[in-house]
N, C-alpha and C positions, 0 to 999 in steps of 0.2 A: 662865621665863614661857611659857605655852602660846600658840602662834601663833593669832591670831584669824582667823576665816574672812573672806575678802575679800567674799564674797557677803553675809554677815551685816552687814558694815560699810557696804556700798553701800545696803542696804535698798531695793531696787527701782530704784536709779539705774543708768544704763547705762555710765557712763564711769569706768573704773579710773584714767585719767589725772587726772580731777577729784579723786578720792580721794587720790591721791599728792600733788597740789598742796595740797590742804586739810590733810593731815597735816604736810607740810613747813612750811606757814605757821604752823600751830599749834605745831609744835616750836620754830620760831624765836621765837615769842611767849613760850613757856614759858622758853626760855633767856634771853631779854632781861629778862623779869620777875625771874628768879632773880638775874641779874647786877645789876640795879638795886637789889634788896633785899639784896644781899650774901649770898644763900643759896647753899649748895653742894648741887647735885642729887646724890642717891644713885643715881638711875637716869637713863638717857639720855633726853633730851627727846623723842626720836622715840617711844620706848616709852610715855612719858606721854601724848603726843598720840594715839597709837593707842588707848590705853585710854579717852581722852576720847571719841573717835569711836565706839568699841565700846559705850560706856555711853550713847550718843546725847546727850551734852552739847552736841555741835556737829553741824550738819547740812550736807551738801553741797548747795548750790543750783546747779542747772544752768539756763541760759536755755532757754526753750521755743523750739523751731524751728518757724516757721510756713512751710509750703510755699506 
């Protein structure tokens, strides 16, 4: 699998931390759904989550900071 560009996945957002948290949450969701359905994942849930964010199926929402 080709490594996706972090800048491409952030799409204008500033926080790489937010991206990591979003991918981790999506990966846990994928693993939980597979377990509940009795499915066996052929690929790691993290890779599937990264693919979802790269395809813009999910978006990172960051709170606006008002000074």
